[in-house]
N, CA, C, O and the ligand as a Tripos MOL2 file, in Angstrom:
@<TRIPOS>MOLECULE
protein
  237   235    60     0     0
PROTEIN
NO_CHARGES

@<TRIPOS>ATOM
      1 N          -6.6120   20.1570    0.4260 N.3       1 MET1
      2 CA         -5.4600   20.8220    0.9680 C.3       1 MET1
      3 C          -4.2690   20.5600   -0.0530 C.2       1 MET1
      4 O          -4.1130   19.4310   -0.5190 O.2       1 MET1
      5 N          -3.4960   21.5300   -0.3690 N.am      2 THR2
      6 CA         -2.4860   21.2230   -1.2850 C.3       2 THR2
      7 C          -1.1340   20.9880   -0.4610 C.2       2 THR2
      8 O          -0.9330   21.6380    0.5660 O.2       2 THR2
      9 N          -0.2680   20.1060   -0.8990 N.am      3 LYS3
     10 CA          0.9860   19.8040   -0.3000 C.3       3 LYS3
     11 C           2.0160   19.6770   -1.2430 C.2       3 LYS3
     12 O           1.7060   19.1990   -2.3340 O.2       3 LYS3
     13 N           3.2890   20.0380   -1.0240 N.am      4 THR4
     14 CA          4.2850   19.8610   -1.8390 C.3       4 THR4
     15 C           4.9610   18.5450   -1.2710 C.2       4 THR4
     16 O           5.4300   18.4970   -0.1340 O.2       4 THR4
     17 N           4.9730   17.5110   -2.1350 N.am      5 LEU5
     18 CA          5.5620   16.2000   -1.6710 C.3       5 LEU5
     19 C           6.5980   15.5910   -2.6240 C.2       5 LEU5
     20 O           6.5200   15.7530   -3.8420 O.2       5 LEU5
     21 N           7.5180   14.9240   -2.0620 N.am      6 CYS6
     22 CA          8.3540   14.1810   -2.9530 C.3       6 CYS6
     23 C           7.6230   12.8790   -3.2830 C.2       6 CYS6
     24 O           6.6580   12.5580   -2.5890 O.2       6 CYS6
     25 N           8.0030   12.1480   -4.2520 N.am      7 LYS7
     26 CA          7.3900   10.8890   -4.6980 C.3       7 LYS7
     27 C           7.0770    9.8600   -3.7040 C.2       7 LYS7
     28 O           5.9430    9.3920   -3.6010 O.2       7 LYS7
     29 N           8.0830    9.4910   -2.9550 N.am      8 PRO8
     30 CA          7.8710    8.4370   -1.8950 C.3       8 PRO8
     31 C           6.7860    8.8870   -0.9550 C.2       8 PRO8
     32 O           5.9330    8.0740   -0.5960 O.2       8 PRO8
     33 N           6.7670   10.0170   -0.5720 N.am      9 CYS9
     34 CA          5.8200   10.5840    0.5070 C.3       9 CYS9
     35 C           4.4230   10.5590   -0.2130 C.2       9 CYS9
     36 O           3.4490   10.1310    0.4060 O.2       9 CYS9
     37 N           4.3160   10.9540   -1.3530 N.am     10 ALA10
     38 CA          2.9780   10.9450   -2.0810 C.3      10 ALA10
     39 C           2.5230    9.5580   -2.2660 C.2      10 ALA10
     40 O           1.3250    9.2980   -2.1540 O.2      10 ALA10
     41 N           3.3950    8.6430   -2.5410 N.am     11 ALA11
     42 CA          3.0170    7.2130   -2.6500 C.3      11 ALA11
     43 C           2.5860    6.6780   -1.3550 C.2      11 ALA11
     44 O           1.6160    5.9210   -1.3540 O.2      11 ALA11
     45 N           3.1910    6.9760   -0.2170 N.am     12 ALA12
     46 CA          2.9620    6.6270    1.1450 C.3      12 ALA12
     47 C           1.5590    7.0890    1.4760 C.2      12 ALA12
     48 O           0.7610    6.3100    1.9960 O.2      12 ALA12
     49 N           1.2420    8.3410    1.1870 N.am     13 LEU13
     50 CA         -0.1310    8.9260    1.4570 C.3      13 LEU13
     51 C          -1.2200    8.1760    0.6330 C.2      13 LEU13
     52 O          -2.2910    7.8290    1.1300 O.2      13 LEU13
     53 N          -0.8920    7.9670   -0.5780 N.am     14 ALA14
     54 CA         -1.9430    7.2270   -1.3980 C.3      14 ALA14
     55 C          -2.2020    5.8480   -0.8270 C.2      14 ALA14
     56 O          -3.3420    5.3850   -0.8050 O.2      14 ALA14
     57 N          -1.1110    5.1650   -0.3470 N.am     15 ALA15
     58 CA         -1.1690    3.8640    0.1500 C.3      15 ALA15
     59 C          -1.8590    3.8050    1.4720 C.2      15 ALA15
     60 O          -2.3030    2.7460    1.9170 O.2      15 ALA15
     61 N          -1.9520    5.0170    2.1370 N.am     16 SER16
     62 CA         -2.6430    4.9900    3.3920 C.3      16 SER16
     63 C          -4.1640    5.4020    3.2960 C.2      16 SER16
     64 O          -4.8820    5.5800    4.2810 O.2      16 SER16
     65 N          -4.5640    5.5320    1.9650 N.am     17 GLY17
     66 CA         -6.0320    5.6490    1.7210 C.3      17 GLY17
     67 C          -6.4280    7.0510    1.3380 C.2      17 GLY17
     68 O          -7.6120    7.3240    1.1460 O.2      17 GLY17
     69 N          -5.4740    7.9420    1.2220 N.am     18 LYS18
     70 CA         -5.8360    9.3610    0.8350 C.3      18 LYS18
     71 C          -5.7740    9.4480   -0.7060 C.2      18 LYS18
     72 O          -5.1570    8.6660   -1.4290 O.2      18 LYS18
     73 N          -6.4860   10.4900   -1.0920 N.am     19 THR19
     74 CA         -6.4370   10.8040   -2.5540 C.3      19 THR19
     75 C          -5.4380   11.8340   -2.8110 C.2      19 THR19
     76 O          -5.5010   12.9700   -2.3400 O.2      19 THR19
     77 N          -4.4380   11.3650   -3.6390 N.am     20 VAL20
     78 CA         -3.2600   12.3030   -3.8470 C.3      20 VAL20
     79 C          -3.2730   12.6090   -5.3560 C.2      20 VAL20
     80 O          -2.9910   11.7150   -6.1530 O.2      20 VAL20
     81 N          -3.6070   13.9040   -5.7880 N.am     21 LYS21
     82 CA         -3.7270   14.1930   -7.1000 C.3      21 LYS21
     83 C          -2.7370   15.1670   -7.4470 C.2      21 LYS21
     84 O          -2.7190   16.2480   -6.8580 O.2      21 LYS21
     85 N          -1.8860   14.8830   -8.3720 N.am     22 PRO22
     86 CA         -0.8070   15.8300   -8.7760 C.3      22 PRO22
     87 C          -1.4320   17.0090   -9.5340 C.2      22 PRO22
     88 O          -2.2410   16.8260  -10.4440 O.2      22 PRO22
     89 N          -1.0240   18.2550   -9.1230 N.am     23 ILE23
     90 CA         -1.4390   19.4890   -9.7070 C.3      23 ILE23
     91 C          -0.5640   19.9250  -10.7020 C.2      23 ILE23
     92 O          -0.9720   20.0920  -11.8510 O.2      23 ILE23
     93 N           0.7180   20.1480  -10.3500 N.am     24 ALA24
     94 CA          1.7860   20.4760  -11.3100 C.3      24 ALA24
     95 C           2.2060   19.2910  -11.9660 C.2      24 ALA24
     96 O           2.0580   18.1940  -11.4270 O.2      24 ALA24
     97 N           2.7420   19.4300  -13.1370 N.am     25 HIS25
     98 CA          3.0830   18.3000  -13.9730 C.3      25 HIS25
     99 C           4.5600   18.1870  -14.1560 C.2      25 HIS25
    100 O           5.0550   17.1840  -14.6700 O.2      25 HIS25
    101 N           5.2880   19.2250  -13.7330 N.am     26 ARG26
    102 CA          6.7300   19.0440  -13.9290 C.3      26 ARG26
    103 C           7.3530   18.9550  -12.5360 C.2      26 ARG26
    104 O           6.7780   19.4450  -11.5640 O.2      26 ARG26
    105 N           8.4950   18.3470  -12.4430 N.am     27 CYS27
    106 CA          9.1160   18.1700  -11.1940 C.3      27 CYS27
    107 C           9.9640   19.4740  -10.8980 C.2      27 CYS27
    108 O          10.5770   20.0890  -11.7700 O.2      27 CYS27
    109 N           9.9240   19.7900   -9.6680 N.am     28 ASP28
    110 CA         10.7180   21.0400   -9.1810 C.3      28 ASP28
    111 C          11.4550   20.5930   -8.0230 C.2      28 ASP28
    112 O          11.2660   19.4820   -7.5280 O.2      28 ASP28
    113 N          12.3660   21.5050   -7.5370 N.am     29 LYS29
    114 CA         12.9490   21.3600   -6.3450 C.3      29 LYS29
    115 C          12.0240   21.9060   -5.2410 C.2      29 LYS29
    116 O          11.7330   23.1020   -5.2520 O.2      29 LYS29
    117 N          11.5720   21.1190   -4.3340 N.am     30 ILE30
    118 CA         10.6770   21.5510   -3.3980 C.3      30 ILE30
    119 C          11.1360   21.0650   -1.9380 C.2      30 ILE30
    120 O          12.0290   20.2330   -1.7780 O.2      30 ILE30
    121 N          10.4890   21.6230   -0.9780 N.am     31 THR31
    122 CA         10.6710   21.0800    0.4120 C.3      31 THR31
    123 C           9.6060   20.2750    0.7140 C.2      31 THR31
    124 O           8.5040   20.7880    0.9050 O.2      31 THR31
    125 N           9.7920   18.9050    0.7960 N.am     32 CYS32
    126 CA          8.6090   18.1000    1.0030 C.3      32 CYS32
    127 C           7.9010   18.3100    2.3430 C.2      32 CYS32
    128 O           8.6000   18.3010    3.3570 O.2      32 CYS32
    129 N           6.6350   18.4900    2.4410 N.am     33 SER33
    130 CA          6.0220   18.8550    3.5630 C.3      33 SER33
    131 C           5.7690   17.7180    4.5300 C.2      33 SER33
    132 O           5.3530   17.9470    5.6660 O.2      33 SER33
    133 N           6.0240   16.4590    4.0800 N.am     34 ALA34
    134 CA          5.8490   15.2870    4.8610 C.3      34 ALA34
    135 C           7.2350   14.8690    5.5280 C.2      34 ALA34
    136 O           7.2710   14.6060    6.7300 O.2      34 ALA34
    137 N           8.2870   14.8170    4.7900 N.am     35 CYS35
    138 CA          9.5860   14.3470    5.3050 C.3      35 CYS35
    139 C          10.5020   15.5200    5.6350 C.2      35 CYS35
    140 O          11.5100   15.3830    6.3280 O.2      35 CYS35
    141 N          10.0780   16.7680    5.0670 N.am     36 GLY36
    142 CA         10.8690   17.8030    5.3260 C.3      36 GLY36
    143 C          12.2060   17.9420    4.5810 C.2      36 GLY36
    144 O          13.0350   18.7930    4.9030 O.2      36 GLY36
    145 N          12.3760   17.1040    3.6080 N.am     37 ARG37
    146 CA         13.6340   17.1300    2.8120 C.3      37 ARG37
    147 C          13.4860   17.9900    1.5520 C.2      37 ARG37
    148 O          12.4190   18.1790    0.9680 O.2      37 ARG37
    149 N          14.6350   18.4710    1.2150 N.am     38 ARG38
    150 CA         14.7070   19.2700   -0.0520 C.3      38 ARG38
    151 C          15.0420   18.3690   -1.1370 C.2      38 ARG38
    152 O          16.1880   17.9480   -1.2920 O.2      38 ARG38
    153 N          14.0730   18.0620   -1.8900 N.am     39 ARG39
    154 CA         14.3300   17.1530   -3.1400 C.3      39 ARG39
    155 C          13.3480   17.4920   -4.2010 C.2      39 ARG39
    156 O          12.6410   18.4950   -4.1100 O.2      39 ARG39
    157 N          13.2910   16.6570   -5.2290 N.am     40 PHE40
    158 CA         12.4270   16.8390   -6.3370 C.3      40 PHE40
    159 C          11.0790   16.3250   -6.1080 C.2      40 PHE40
    160 O          10.9390   15.2210   -5.5830 O.2      40 PHE40
    161 N          10.0140   17.0740   -6.4790 N.am     41 GLY41
    162 CA          8.6420   16.5730   -6.1280 C.3      41 GLY41
    163 C           7.7420   17.5520   -6.8720 C.2      41 GLY41
    164 O           8.1940   18.4370   -7.5980 O.2      41 GLY41
    165 N           6.4020   17.3400   -6.6460 N.am     42 ILE42
    166 CA          5.3280   18.1900   -7.1740 C.3      42 ILE42
    167 C           4.3880   18.6330   -6.1070 C.2      42 ILE42
    168 O           4.4510   18.2220   -4.9490 O.2      42 ILE42
    169 N           3.5290   19.4740   -6.5430 N.am     43 THR43
    170 CA          2.5500   19.8680   -5.6060 C.3      43 THR43
    171 C           1.3670   19.0080   -5.9190 C.2      43 THR43
    172 O           1.0300   18.7630   -7.0780 O.2      43 THR43
    173 N           0.7390   18.5520   -4.8560 N.am     44 TYR44
    174 CA         -0.3490   17.6090   -4.8390 C.3      44 TYR44
    175 C          -1.6110   18.1120   -4.1860 C.2      44 TYR44
    176 O          -1.5140   18.8360   -3.1960 O.2      44 TYR44
    177 N          -2.7380   17.7920   -4.6510 N.am     45 GLU45
    178 CA         -3.9320   18.0220   -3.8500 C.3      45 GLU45
    179 C          -4.2800   16.8220   -3.0880 C.2      45 GLU45
    180 O          -4.6070   15.7730   -3.6420 O.2      45 GLU45
    181 N          -4.2040   16.9840   -1.7060 N.am     46 VAL46
    182 CA         -4.4750   15.7760   -0.8730 C.3      46 VAL46
    183 C          -5.8140   15.8720   -0.2080 C.2      46 VAL46
    184 O          -6.0970   16.8300    0.5120 O.2      46 VAL46
    185 N          -6.6190   14.9070   -0.4410 N.am     47 THR47
    186 CA         -7.9580   14.8210    0.0440 C.3      47 THR47
    187 C          -7.8970   13.7460    1.2080 C.2      47 THR47
    188 O          -7.8240   12.5560    0.9030 O.2      47 THR47
    189 N          -7.9230   14.1030    2.4080 N.am     48 GLY48
    190 CA         -7.7130   13.1730    3.4720 C.3      48 GLY48
    191 C          -9.0460   12.5630    3.9500 C.2      48 GLY48
    192 O          -9.4140   12.7240    5.1130 O.2      48 GLY48
    193 N          -9.7100   11.9220    3.1310 N.am     49 ARG49
    194 CA        -10.9290   11.2700    3.6250 C.3      49 ARG49
    195 C         -10.8340    9.7920    3.7780 C.2      49 ARG49
    196 O         -10.3130    9.0780    2.9200 O.2      49 ARG49
    197 N         -11.3500    9.3460    4.8930 N.am     50 ALA50
    198 CA        -11.3860    7.9030    5.1680 C.3      50 ALA50
    199 C         -12.2770    7.2280    4.1020 C.2      50 ALA50
    200 O         -13.1730    7.8380    3.5190 O.2      50 ALA50
    201 N         -11.9970    6.0290    3.9000 N.am     51 VAL51
    202 CA        -12.7330    5.3490    2.7610 C.3      51 VAL51
    203 C         -14.1980    5.1910    3.3250 C.2      51 VAL51
    204 O         -14.4490    4.5350    4.3360 O.2      51 VAL51
    205 N         -15.0340    5.7840    2.6540 N.am     52 ARG52
    206 CA        -16.5040    5.5690    2.9610 C.3      52 ARG52
    207 C         -17.2280    4.5830    2.0470 C.2      52 ARG52
    208 O         -16.8640    4.3850    0.8880 O.2      52 ARG52
    209 N         -18.2150    4.0050    2.5880 N.am     53 LYS53
    210 CA        -19.0300    3.0580    1.7250 C.3      53 LYS53
    211 C         -20.3580    3.6550    1.7100 C.2      53 LYS53
    212 O         -21.2460    3.3440    2.5030 O.2      53 LYS53
    213 N         -20.4720    4.5630    0.7420 N.am     54 LYS54
    214 CA        -21.8890    5.2440    0.6960 C.3      54 LYS54
    215 C         -22.5540    4.9120   -0.7930 C.2      54 LYS54
    216 O         -23.5210    5.5460   -1.2160 O.2      54 LYS54
    217 N         -22.0030    3.9890   -1.4280 N.am     55 GLU55
    218 CA        -22.4080    3.7130   -2.8280 C.3      55 GLU55
    219 C         -23.4730    2.6650   -2.9460 C.2      55 GLU55
    220 O         -23.9770    2.3840   -4.0330 O.2      55 GLU55
    221 N         -23.7990    2.1090   -1.8550 N.am     56 GLY56
    222 CA        -24.7390    1.0350   -1.9380 C.3      56 GLY56
    223 C         -24.0350   -0.2200   -2.5460 C.2      56 GLY56
    224 O         -22.8570   -0.1840   -2.9020 O.2      56 GLY56
    225 N         -24.8120   -1.3190   -2.6440 N.am     57 THR57
    226 CA        -24.1860   -2.5330   -3.1200 C.3      57 THR57
    227 C         -24.4880   -2.7240   -4.6490 C.2      57 THR57
    228 O         -25.6120   -2.9620   -5.0920 O.2      57 THR57
    229 N         -23.4010   -2.5960   -5.3660 N.am     58 LYS58
    230 CA        -23.4830   -2.7740   -6.8220 C.3      58 LYS58
    231 C         -22.7130   -3.9520   -7.3090 C.2      58 LYS58
    232 O         -21.8440   -3.8470   -8.1750 O.2      58 LYS58
    233 N         -23.0360   -5.0520   -6.7530 N.am     59 GLU59
    234 CA        -22.2820   -6.2250   -7.1700 C.3      59 GLU59
    235 C         -23.0280   -7.5550   -6.8000 C.2      59 GLU59
    236 O         -22.5260   -8.6430   -7.0830 O.2      59 GLU59
    237 ZN          8.9260   13.4820    1.2970 Zn       60 ZN60
@<TRIPOS>BOND
     1     1     2 1
     2     2     3 1
     3     3     4 2
     4     3     5 am
     5     5     6 1
     6     6     7 1
     7     7     8 2
     8     7     9 am
     9     9    10 1
    10    10    11 1
    11    11    12 2
    12    11    13 am
    13    13    14 1
    14    14    15 1
    15    15    16 2
    16    15    17 am
    17    17    18 1
    18    18    19 1
    19    19    20 2
    20    19    21 am
    21    21    22 1
    22    22    23 1
    23    23    24 2
    24    23    25 am
    25    25    26 1
    26    26    27 1
    27    27    28 2
    28    27    29 am
    29    29    30 1
    30    30    31 1
    31    31    32 2
    32    31    33 am
    33    33    34 1
    34    34    35 1
    35    35    36 2
    36    35    37 am
    37    37    38 1
    38    38    39 1
    39    39    40 2
    40    39    41 am
    41    41    42 1
    42    42    43 1
    43    43    44 2
    44    43    45 am
    45    45    46 1
    46    46    47 1
    47    47    48 2
    48    47    49 am
    49    49    50 1
    50    50    51 1
    51    51    52 2
    52    51    53 am
    53    53    54 1
    54    54    55 1
    55    55    56 2
    56    55    57 am
    57    57    58 1
    58    58    59 1
    59    59    60 2
    60    59    61 am
    61    61    62 1
    62    62    63 1
    63    63    64 2
    64    63    65 am
    65    65    66 1
    66    66    67 1
    67    67    68 2
    68    67    69 am
    69    69    70 1
    70    70    71 1
    71    71    72 2
    72    71    73 am
    73    73    74 1
    74    74    75 1
    75    75    76 2
    76    75    77 am
    77    77    78 1
    78    78    79 1
    79    79    80 2
    80    79    81 am
    81    81    82 1
    82    82    83 1
    83    83    84 2
    84    83    85 am
    85    85    86 1
    86    86    87 1
    87    87    88 2
    88    87    89 am
    89    89    90 1
    90    90    91 1
    91    91    92 2
    92    91    93 am
    93    93    94 1
    94    94    95 1
    95    95    96 2
    96    95    97 am
    97    97    98 1
    98    98    99 1
    99    99   100 2
   100    99   101 am
   101   101   102 1
   102   102   103 1
   103   103   104 2
   104   103   105 am
   105   105   106 1
   106   106   107 1
   107   107   108 2
   108   107   109 am
   109   109   110 1
   110   110   111 1
   111   111   112 2
   112   111   113 am
   113   113   114 1
   114   114   115 1
   115   115   116 2
   116   115   117 am
   117   117   118 1
   118   118   119 1
   119   119   120 2
   120   119   121 am
   121   121   122 1
   122   122   123 1
   123   123   124 2
   124   123   125 am
   125   125   126 1
   126   126   127 1
   127   127   128 2
   128   127   129 am
   129   129   130 1
   130   130   131 1
   131   131   132 2
   132   131   133 am
   133   133   134 1
   134   134   135 1
   135   135   136 2
   136   135   137 am
   137   137   138 1
   138   138   139 1
   139   139   140 2
   140   139   141 am
   141   141   142 1
   142   142   143 1
   143   143   144 2
   144   143   145 am
   145   145   146 1
   146   146   147 1
   147   147   148 2
   148   147   149 am
   149   149   150 1
   150   150   151 1
   151   151   152 2
   152   151   153 am
   153   153   154 1
   154   154   155 1
   155   155   156 2
   156   155   157 am
   157   157   158 1
   158   158   159 1
   159   159   160 2
   160   159   161 am
   161   161   162 1
   162   162   163 1
   163   163   164 2
   164   163   165 am
   165   165   166 1
   166   166   167 1
   167   167   168 2
   168   167   169 am
   169   169   170 1
   170   170   171 1
   171   171   172 2
   172   171   173 am
   173   173   174 1
   174   174   175 1
   175   175   176 2
   176   175   177 am
   177   177   178 1
   178   178   179 1
   179   179   180 2
   180   179   181 am
   181   181   182 1
   182   182   183 1
   183   183   184 2
   184   183   185 am
   185   185   186 1
   186   186   187 1
   187   187   188 2
   188   187   189 am
   189   189   190 1
   190   190   191 1
   191   191   192 2
   192   191   193 am
   193   193   194 1
   194   194   195 1
   195   195   196 2
   196   195   197 am
   197   197   198 1
   198   198   199 1
   199   199   200 2
   200   199   201 am
   201   201   202 1
   202   202   203 1
   203   203   204 2
   204   203   205 am
   205   205   206 1
   206   206   207 1
   207   207   208 2
   208   207   209 am
   209   209   210 1
   210   210   211 1
   211   211   212 2
   212   211   213 am
   213   213   214 1
   214   214   215 1
   215   215   216 2
   216   215   217 am
   217   217   218 1
   218   218   219 1
   219   219   220 2
   220   219   221 am
   221   221   222 1
   222   222   223 1
   223   223   224 2
   224   223   225 am
   225   225   226 1
   226   226   227 1
   227   227   228 2
   228   227   229 am
   229   229   230 1
   230   230   231 1
   231   231   232 2
   232   231   233 am
   233   233   234 1
   234   234   235 1
   235   235   236 2
@<TRIPOS>SUBSTRUCTURE
     1 MET1         2 RESIDUE 1 A MET
     2 THR2         6 RESIDUE 1 A THR
     3 LYS3        10 RESIDUE 1 A LYS
     4 THR4        14 RESIDUE 1 A THR
     5 LEU5        18 RESIDUE 1 A LEU
     6 CYS6        22 RESIDUE 1 A CYS
     7 LYS7        26 RESIDUE 1 A LYS
     8 PRO8        30 RESIDUE 1 A PRO
     9 CYS9        34 RESIDUE 1 A CYS
    10 ALA10       38 RESIDUE 1 A ALA
    11 ALA11       42 RESIDUE 1 A ALA
    12 ALA12       46 RESIDUE 1 A ALA
    13 LEU13       50 RESIDUE 1 A LEU
    14 ALA14       54 RESIDUE 1 A ALA
    15 ALA15       58 RESIDUE 1 A ALA
    16 SER16       62 RESIDUE 1 A SER
    17 GLY17       66 RESIDUE 1 A GLY
    18 LYS18       70 RESIDUE 1 A LYS
    19 THR19       74 RESIDUE 1 A THR
    20 VAL20       78 RESIDUE 1 A VAL
    21 LYS21       82 RESIDUE 1 A LYS
    22 PRO22       86 RESIDUE 1 A PRO
    23 ILE23       90 RESIDUE 1 A ILE
    24 ALA24       94 RESIDUE 1 A ALA
    25 HIS25       98 RESIDUE 1 A HIS
    26 ARG26      102 RESIDUE 1 A ARG
    27 CYS27      106 RESIDUE 1 A CYS
    28 ASP28      110 RESIDUE 1 A ASP
    29 LYS29      114 RESIDUE 1 A LYS
    30 ILE30      118 RESIDUE 1 A ILE
    31 THR31      122 RESIDUE 1 A THR
    32 CYS32      126 RESIDUE 1 A CYS
    33 SER33      130 RESIDUE 1 A SER
    34 ALA34      134 RESIDUE 1 A ALA
    35 CYS35      138 RESIDUE 1 A CYS
    36 GLY36      142 RESIDUE 1 A GLY
    37 ARG37      146 RESIDUE 1 A ARG
    38 ARG38      150 RESIDUE 1 A ARG
    39 ARG39      154 RESIDUE 1 A ARG
    40 PHE40      158 RESIDUE 1 A PHE
    41 GLY41      162 RESIDUE 1 A GLY
    42 ILE42      166 RESIDUE 1 A ILE
    43 THR43      170 RESIDUE 1 A THR
    44 TYR44      174 RESIDUE 1 A TYR
    45 GLU45      178 RESIDUE 1 A GLU
    46 VAL46      182 RESIDUE 1 A VAL
    47 THR47      186 RESIDUE 1 A THR
    48 GLY48      190 RESIDUE 1 A GLY
    49 ARG49      194 RESIDUE 1 A ARG
    50 ALA50      198 RESIDUE 1 A ALA
    51 VAL51      202 RESIDUE 1 A VAL
    52 ARG52      206 RESIDUE 1 A ARG
    53 LYS53      210 RESIDUE 1 A LYS
    54 LYS54      214 RESIDUE 1 A LYS
    55 GLU55      218 RESIDUE 1 A GLU
    56 GLY56      222 RESIDUE 1 A GLY
    57 THR57      226 RESIDUE 1 A THR
    58 LYS58      230 RESIDUE 1 A LYS
    59 GLU59      234 RESIDUE 1 A GLU
    60 ZN60       237 GROUP 0 **** ****
């Protein structure tokens, strides 16, 4: 799902274990969909998957 996020919110999502991938590369005035504020940010692709361990043991 794509979301327009400001930097702090994108960082918070990433910290909570989601994959936050920037789509646009330039900052624009956006309305952040997480905090609802009008500020500078970018569009991100947010993949909200919980951390899975399906890779087997490689160590
Ligand atoms: Zn925000």
